matplotlib code that plots the C-alpha trace (Angstrom):
import matplotlib.pyplot as plt

x = [0.0, 1.3, 0.1, -1.5, 0.7, -0.7, -4.3, -3.3, -1.5, -4.4, -7.4, -6.2, -3.0, -3.9, -7.7, -8.2, -5.0, -4.0, -0.6, 0.2, 2.1, 2.1, -1.6, -2.1, 0.3, -1.5, -4.9, -3.3, -1.7, 1.8, 5.0, 5.5, 8.9, 7.4, 4.8, 7.5, 9.5, 6.6, 5.7, 9.3, 9.5, 12.3, 10.3, 7.6, 4.1, 3.7, 1.1, 1.3, 0.7, -2.1, -3.8, -3.7, -4.9, -7.8, -8.9, -8.7, -10.7, -13.4, -13.8, -13.9, -15.9, -13.1, -12.9, -9.7, -9.5, -9.1, -5.7, -4.1, -2.7, -2.7, 0.2]
y = [0.0, 3.4, 7.0, 8.5, 11.6, 13.7, 13.2, 13.9, 17.1, 18.3, 17.4, 17.8, 19.9, 22.4, 22.6, 22.3, 23.8, 26.1, 24.5, 25.0, 21.9, 22.9, 23.2, 19.9, 18.1, 19.5, 18.3, 14.8, 14.8, 14.1, 16.2, 18.8, 17.2, 13.8, 15.2, 17.1, 14.0, 12.1, 15.0, 15.3, 11.5, 11.3, 9.0, 6.4, 6.7, 3.7, 2.4, 5.4, 7.9, 5.8, 5.5, 9.2, 9.9, 7.4, 9.1, 12.5, 11.2, 9.7, 12.9, 15.1, 13.1, 12.2, 8.8, 7.3, 4.6, 7.3, 8.3, 4.8, 2.8, -1.0, -2.9]
z = [0.0, -0.8, -0.7, -3.7, -3.2, -6.0, -4.8, -1.2, -2.2, -4.4, -2.3, 1.2, 1.3, -1.4, -1.2, 2.6, 4.0, 1.1, 1.0, 4.7, 5.7, 9.4, 9.6, 7.7, 10.1, 13.1, 11.7, 11.0, 14.4, 13.1, 13.1, 10.4, 9.7, 9.2, 6.8, 4.9, 4.4, 2.9, 0.6, -0.6, -1.1, 1.4, 3.6, 3.1, 4.4, 6.8, 9.2, 11.5, 8.7, 7.2, 10.6, 11.1, 7.6, 8.0, 11.2, 9.5, 6.5, 8.8, 10.8, 7.7, 5.2, 2.8, 1.1, 2.7, -0.1, -2.7, -1.1, -1.2, -4.0, -3.4, -4.8]

ax = plt.figure().add_subplot(projection="3d")
ax.plot(x, y, z, "-o")
ax.set_aspect("equal")
plt.show()
């Protein structure tokens, strides 16, 4: 499973948070540094990130499945 990075950037980071990574990281309850690594492809989204993203999606009426790519 991997993050659909383009969809995440477009639908959550840009549309909801207007590109503000710090606000996005606060809403996801992760560190800004961790989010930045994922966005710059220097780190992989793992179970922790996907759990936080799933919680965020459930609370804010997003389809979590749309943000993942199954391999």
